[in-house]
N, C-alpha and C positions, 0 to 999 in steps of 0.2 A: 503492499500501501504506500509506504513512504517513497519507493522508487516512483511509482505512477504521478503521487503528488510532485514529486520533483520533476518527472518529465512534463506535465502538466505546466509548471511555472516556467521551465524553459521555453514550450511553445509558447506561453503567452508572452514572454519577454521577446521571443523572434516575432512574433506579430506585432507588439508595441514598436519595435525598432523599425519595422517595416512600413508601417502606415497606422499610426494610433488613432488617427481620424476615423478610420474606417472602423475600427474596433468600437471606439466609443460612438459612433454614429448607430451602428447596427445593435449595440447593447441598448442604448436610449430608446431607439425606436422599437425594439422587439418588447422591451419590458412595458414601453406607454401602450402599446397595442394590446398586450395581454390583459390588461385592465377591462377592456371593453365587453367580455362576457358579463362580467360582473356588474357593469355598468347596465348593460341591456336587461339585467333580470330587474333590476330595480324599475325600469319603464316597463316590462313585462308585469311585473307586480301590480304594477299602478293601473295599466291598462285593464288586466283582467279583475281587479277590484272594482274599476268604475263601471265596465260592461255588466259586471254581476249585479251591482247596484240598479245599472239602467235597466237591465233584463227583469229583475226580480220584482223592483219597486217603481220603475219608472222615474228613480231620481235624475234630475239633469236630463242633457239633451245628448244625441248623439255627437253634435258639434264639440260638446266638452271632452269627450272622448277620443275624438279624430286627431288631437295635437299629439297626445301621448302613443296612437297607434302609429302616427306617421314617424315620430322619432324612434320609436322601437324598430320599425321595417329599415329605416335609416340606419340605424345601428347595425342590424342584421347584415344589410348590405356591406357596411363598413368592415363586420369582421371577416366577412367573406373575401372582400378584396384584400384586407390585411394579412390574411392567411396566405393567399398566393404571393404577396408583396414579401413575407418571411421565406416563403419555399422557393421562390424564383428570383427575384430581384436583388435579395441580400445575398443569396448564394452567388449569382453572378459577379455581384459588386467583390465580394470576398474571394471568389476564385480569381478575377483578376488581378488581386493584391498580393494573397497569402500563396495560391498554388503555384503562380508563375514566380513569387518573389522567393520560394522556398527552392526551386528549379534553378534560380539564378544564383543563389546562394552555395547550393550544393556544387554547381559547375565552378562557380569562382574558387571555391575551396580545393576542388580537385585539380584546376588548371594552375593552381600553385604548387601542387606538389609532383614529386618526382615520379617519373614515368614507370620506373621498375615497379613501385609499388602497386600501381596501376595494372600493370602487366600480370599481376598475381592472380591466378584463376579466382581464388576466394573473395579476394578484393573487388576483382571485376564483377563477378556475379552478385556480390553485397552491392556495388554501387549501383548497377543495373536495376536490381529489385527495389531498392528504396527509390530510385528515380521514378521507376512506376508507381510507386506509393508517394509522389511528392505532393498529392492532394490531401496528404493525411493532415498536416497541419491547418489547411482552410476546412475540412470536415471536422477535425476537433473543435475548431473554433466554433464551427456552426453546432456543434453538439452543445457547448458550453453555452453558447447565447440561447440556443433553444431550450435549454434546461433553465437559465435564467428567467426567461420567458414563462416558462412553465411556472416557476415558483412565484411569479409576481400573480399570475393567473389565479393559482391554488390559494395563495393567501388572500388576493381580492375576493375570492367566492367563498372563503371561509368566514370572512367579514359580512359577506352579503347572507352565508347561511344563518350567522348571529343575530340578524335582522329578523328571521324567519321566527326561531324559537332555540331553546338552550338543546333539545332532544335534536334537532335537525343539526345543528353545529356538533354536538357530540358524534353522532353517526358519522357525520362528513369527515371528522378529525380521525376517526377511527378508520375509515376506508383511506384516506390519504396515508396516514403512518402505515398500515400493513399493506398497502401498493406499493410505496416507496421500499419497505425492508422485503418483501418480496422480489421487486425489481434488482435490488441490490445484491440480493442473494441469488438469483439466476443469471445475472450478468458475469458473474464468476466464471472462470475456466473456458472464456471465449477465445483466448488465445492459445491452448494448449495444442492445437493441429496446426497452426502456422508453420513453425519449421518444417514439418513433414509435407505439408500443403505445398510449401513454396518449393521444396527440393523436387516434388513432383512435377510441379507447374513449370520450373527451368527444362527440367528433362522433355516434357512433353511440348513445349514451344521448340526446343531445339531439333526434336525429331521432326517435328512438323514442317519448321522452316527448310529443312534438308532438302526435301525433292524441290524446292522452288527457286534453288540454285540449280541454274542449267549445268553447269560442270559437274555438281554432285548428282542432278537426275542422270547424268550420262553415266557416271560410274555406278549407280545403282541399277540402271538397266542393263548396263554392261556384263555386270558380275552377278545379275539375276538374285540380289538381295534384297527386293522390294519387301518381300513377306517379312523378313526379320526387322526391317525398319518400321514397318506398319504395325507390329506386333509388340515391339517396343515402346512405339506410340500409344499402342492400348493400354498396354499395361500401366506405364506413366498416367495416361487419361483417366484411367478406371480409378487410382489411388485419388487422384484430386478430385472426379466425380463421387466418389464415397466420402471423402469429407466435406465436399460443398453441400451432399443432401443431408449429410448429419447435421451439420451448422445450420441447415433450413430447417430441418425437422425441430432441431432444439430452439430455434427461433419462432416458430409456429407453435410449440408445445408452451411457450412463455405467453405468446398472445391469446392462447387458449385459455390457459390459467387466469392472465389479468381481465378476460372478458368473463369468465366464470365469476372472479372476484366482485366485478361490476354490477353484474345481474344480482348476486348475493346482496350487495350492498343497495342496490335498488329496491329490491324485494322488501328489505327491512325497512328502508327509509318510508317507502309508499304505504305498509302496513303500519307503522308508526302514525303517520298521518291520518290513516281510514280511521283509526281507533282516536285519534284527536278530533276528528271532523265529527263521528258519531258522538263523542261526548261534548262537543260544542266548543272545545277548547281552539279549533283551527278553522279557517274558511276554506272555501274552494280555491280562492286566489291564491292561499300559501300552499295547497296542493299542488296546484298546475305550477307555480314558481318553483316548488321542490324537485317537481318533475325535469323542468328546464335546468335546474342547478345539477342535478344528478348527469344530465348528458353533456353539460359544460364541464363539470368535473372528469367525466371520462374521456373525453377531449383531451384534457389537460395531463391526466394522470396516465391515460393508455399505452402513449408512446415512451413512458419514462424507461421501459425495460429495453425498447429499441434503442434509445438514445444511450443509455448507459453500455449497451453491447458494441454499439458504433463506436462511443468514445473509448472504450477499452482498446478496440482493435486498432484505431487510431492512433492511440497513445503506444501502443506496441510497437506500430510502425515508426512514430517519432522517437523511441528508446533506439532502434535501430540507427535512425539518421543520426542521433547525438552519438551515440558509440561508434560509428563509423568515422564522424567529423572529429571526435576525440581521438582516433586512432590515428588519422593522419597528422595531428600534431602539426598543422602548417605553419602556425606562428613561430615557433624554433627555427624552422627551415627558414621563412622570410628572414626572421631577426639576424640569422647566421650572414645570410646574404647581403643585409645592409651593413651589418658589422664588419664584412669583408670589404666593403667599399670605404666605410669611414676609417678602418685601419691604415688604408693606404693614402689615407688623406695627406699626411705629413711627406709621403714620397714625391707628393706634386700630383696634379689633377690627370685623372686619366685622358686620354687623348680622345678629342671629338671625334664625329664618324667621319668628315673629312681626313683626318690624320690617319685612321685606320684604312681607309680606302686608299690613301698613298701607299702605306706599308704593302697592302695586300697587292695591288699593282706594280710595285717597286716603281712608283713615278718618280723618287728622288735617289740620290746616292746613299742619303744617310738613311732612307726607308729600305733600301735594298738590304742593309747591315743588318735588319731586324727581322727575324724568321715570321713567316705567316702562321705557321703552327710550331709550337714547341711543346712536347711531352717530357717530363722527367719521372720516370720509375712510376708510371700510371698502373694502377690496378683498379679492375671492374669485375664484378661477379653479377649474374642474373638470379643467382638462388642462395649465395654465400656458401655452398657447399665445397665450389672449386672455382679458382680464379679464371675468366673467360678472358681476361687480359691481365699478363702477369709482369708488372716491371717493365713497362713498354718505354723505350726511350725513343724519341724521333724529332728530327728537326726539319721541317720545309721551307726553302727559302722562297721569295717573291720571285713569281715567273716561272719556277720550276715545276715541270710535270714528273710526278712521281707514280710509279705503278706498285700496288700492293697487291702481291700473288701470294698464294700457297693453296694447300688442300682444303677441302671443304671442313668448316670447324674451327680453322686454325687462327679465327679471330679478325680478320679483314673488315667485314662488313660493322662487327662490333666497334672496332676502334673508328671507323670512319662516322658511326653514328656518336661516339665519344667527342669527336672533333668537332662533329657538327653541334653539339650541345644537347641533343635530343636524350643522350643516357648520363648519368651522374657519375664522376670518378669516386671510387671507394677510398682512393688514397693517390699520392703523389702530386705533381705539380704540373698545371696545362695553362698555357697562354695563346691567345689570337693577337696577332700584330703586336706583341709586347705587352698585352694588356692579360693579367689573370682572369680567367673564367668568370670567377665570382664577383669581380669587378666590372664586368661587361655590362651596358646596359642592355634592358629587356629588347629583344628583336635586333642586336648587333650583328649576332651571326647570320641570322635569315637574310637581312639587308644586303649580306656582303658575298654571300655564298649560294649558289646555284647547286642543286642536288638531284641525283636520279638514283633510287634503289631498287634492287630487285625486287622488292616486296612492295611494289607501288601500288596505287588505287587510282582507277579513275570512277570519278563521282557520276551520280544520277542527274547530271545538269549538261549543259550544252559542250559542244566540242570547245569554243572559244573560251568559255569559263574555266574547262578543265586543264587549258593550257595557261591562261592567265593567272591561276592561283600559283602558280610559281612565282609572281611578284603582284600580288592583290592590289597594288596601287596602280598598276595597269588594265585592270580588269575590263575597262571599257575603251582600252586602246586596240583598235583592230589591226593596225599595223604591226603593233609590236608583237602581236600574237601572230602574224603572217610571217614575220620575219624570224621567229622563234620555232615556227614550223618548217621553215628553210633549213635552218641550222641544223634541226633534228633529222631531216632527210623525210618528215610525214606530209608535205605540201601536197605530194600526188595523192594522198589518202582523202584529203580532204575535198579535193577538186573533183572526185568522183560521186561527192555526194550532193544529191539535188538540193539540200538545205544548207550546204557548206558548214559555215562554221557556226551555225543556229541549229544543226542538227543535234537532238537529243542521244546521250549516251545510253544504251540498254533500253530493253523495250519495257523493263517493269514498270517504270511510271508512264512513259510515253509508248503507245504501242508502235507509233510511227518511228520510234528510237532505233538506233543501228548498233548493232554488236560487230565488234571487231575481232581479228585473229589475233592469236599471242604476239606475234611480231609486229602487227600494227599497232596492238596497245603499247608494245616498248617503244616503237619510235613516236608514239605521241607523249609518253612518259619522259624519254630523254628530252623532247622537244620543251618540256616545262622546264627543265634546269636552265635553258638558254633565256628565259624572261628575265627583264630587269639589266640586261648585258652586264652580269656581275662579275667581279674579278677573281674569285675562286669558284671552279668547278669541281663536283665530285660525282664520279660515274661508277656504279655500282652493279658490274655484269650488265653492261647496256645492249649486249648483241648475243645473250644467251638463247632467245628465241628467234632468231634471225638464221634463214639458209646462210651457207657460206659466202656466197658474193653478195648478198647484202650485209653479211657480217662485216667483208673487207669495206665495202662501202661507208658502213656506220665507223671503223676503226680510223679511216682515213679523213671523215668528216670531223670527228672528235678531234684529232691531232690537228687539222686546220683552224678549228676555232679556238684552240686552247694556246695559240701561239699568243705570247705577251700575257698570258694570265697563268695565275697558279692553279694547279691541278692534281687531282687523284685519280687515278685508273685502277680500278678494282677489278681483278678477273682471275678465274684459275687456269686460264687458258695463257701460256706463257708468249704465244705469239704476238698478243694484244699488248704485253708488257715490253716490248721491242720498243714501241711508240714513244716511252718514257724517256725523260733524261737519266731518271736513276730510277732502280727496282730496290723495293724492299719485300724482302721474303719473310711472311709470318710462318710461325709452327707452335701449335700448343699455346697461343696466346702471347708469344714473345717473338722480338724481332729476332731472325735468325741470321741473316744475311742482307748487306745492303752494297749495292755499287751497279755499275752499268752492266749491260747485257754481257759483253765481250769480258768482262773482269770477272763475272760469276760464272761464265762457263769454264775460264781459264782456272777459277778455283777449286771445279770440280765438286761444289758441295749439293745442297738440296735443290738449288734453283737449277743447276746442272744435270739432276737427276730427273727433274719434273720436266726439263726441256727434252732429253731423251726419251722419256715415257711418252710423253705426247707426239713427238716425231714419229716414233714406232707407230701409234695408235692410227697416226693420220696417213702416213707414208707406206706402212707395210701392208695393209688392208687390202688384197688384191680385190676384193668386191666391190670396192668403192667406186662410184662413178667418175668419170675424168673431170667434171665440173668440181666435185669435193676434193679430187686429188690436186686440182689446178689451184683451187682456192686455199687448201692445206700447206701447197707449197709456198704460195705467195705469203702466207701468215708466219711459216717457219722462216722465211729467208730474211 
C-alpha cells in the first residue's frame, strides 16, 4: 500500500510539472458538476410536493409548479451534458497533456542515456512495454479525478438524505460504507497476472509480426515452418486470452456483487419508507425523492470498483515507468558529461565548429598536425563478459584514408561505431580533432562525419527523405540529394521510378511504394553518407551486396570521392583495403598490424594470410564465371 501511495504521489508530481492548470481545472470542474444530482433532488422533492398538493387538494395553480419542473428538467439536461463532458472533453484534454507529456518525458530520458543499456533485450522490451502504457498517467489522473467527483457527489447526496429523514441518512451511509469497503477489497490482486500477461503478449506480438516482414515470410515459406510459427503464436495468444478472460470475469463478478448490494439497499430503503408512509411519518414526495436518491447514489457508488481496478492497473504501469527511469539513472551521466566540459575549462575553450572542420579537412598546416581520430587504450564491451575492443590504440590524421580489415567479429564495425560516438567507451581516451569526446558539443560528430554501416535501414518515407536524413538540415534541398545519389552511384535507380525522388520506400504504408533489391538498398545507403559534403567519411562494407563489377565501380567511386577527405573503409575483403593509404588489421578486438599493402605483405603476418586466402578463393575456383574471375583479378591487383 505504501508503494502505491508513493507511486500515486510521484504521478501527481509529474502531472503537476507537466501542466498544473489542466489538473486544477479538471478537478474543480468535476467536483462542481458532481453536486448537481444533489441539487436536482432538492428541485425534485419541491416539484413532487407541490404537484401532490395541487393534485390532492387543488392548492395553488399549475403555473406555480411549472418553474420548479422547468428548473428540474434543466438540471437533468445539465447533468447529462456534464456526464459527457467528464467522459469525453476532460479525457481528451488530459490525454493531450499527460499521455503525450509522459511519452515525451520517457523519450527524453532514454535519448540521454547510453545506447548499450537500450540494446539489452530486457531493457528494450521493458521500454517498449511502458511506451505502450504511456497512457497510464493520464488514466490514473482520470481515475483520481473521477473518484474525487464521486466523493463530492456522495457527500452532497448524504446531505440531501439528511434532509429527508435520519433513517434514510443511516441507510445511505451504511450502503456507501459497505460498497466502498467491498470495492476496495475486490480491487486488490488485479495486478497479479500482469507479468505473465505481458510476457505472453510480447511473444504473441512478435510471432504475429514475423510473417508481415517480406524477408521473414519468404524464409517461413522456404523452410515450411509456417505451422510451427502459427502454433507458437496460438500458445502465446491462448495464455494472453485466458488471463484477459479471467480478468474480465473478475470485473463482471464485482459488478454483479455491486449491483446486488444496490438492490438490497434499495429494497431496505423503500421498505423503510413504505412503513413510515403507512404510519404517516413520511409523504409520497419523500418516497419518490428517496427512490431518485438511491439511483443517483448507485450512479456515484457503482463505478467505484471499476475505478479502483483501473487505478490499480495504471499505478502498476506507472511503478514500472518509475522503476525504469530510476534504473536509467540519466542524471549522473549528464552530470559527468557536464563535469567533463567544465574540468577542461582551465585548459582553454574547446574549439568551435569551424576549428573542428579545419582539423577534419586538414585546411591548415597547424590543423594537419592534429589527428582527426585518436584512441588510446580504448576498451568496450557489449555485455561486460568480454572486451569487444581490448586496449585499442589508433591515430588517423587529416586527409588520410584508412582501411580496417579483419575477420568477422574482429571488432571493425564496433571500433567505427565507437569513433562515431554511437557506442560509449568503457575505458581509455578518445578524441576528435584534438577534443576529448566528453567535451564535444552535442551533434559535433554527426555534423562532421558521413557514415554508412552494413546494418543500415531505409525508412518508410520517400526516397528523397531517406537520402536527406544523412544531413537533416538539407532535407528540402533536392539538388543536394541528387548530388549525393550521383556520388553513391544510385541515381540510375531513381531515374527509372515513375515518382522519382517522391517514391515511397516499401509497400507497408503506401501500396504504391517501391521495394529495392539488396544491392540497390546498399547504393542508396551509401548515398546517404555523402549528404552535407562532410569532411570525414566512414564506410562499413559498402559493397557486400553488389555483384563483382558493381563492387569494383563502388570501390572506385568511393576512392574518388574520398580524395582530400579523411576516410575509414571497413571490409573483410582485402582487395578493397588496397584503396587506402594505410591498412589497420583488427584481430579479437585489438589492432594486430598496421601499414601499407606492400609493407604488410612483406611482413607476412595476418594481413598477408588473409590476402593469400582470399586470392585463392577468388582465383583458384575453376567454376567461377569469367566476369567473376576478371573482377576478382582486378580487385586483387
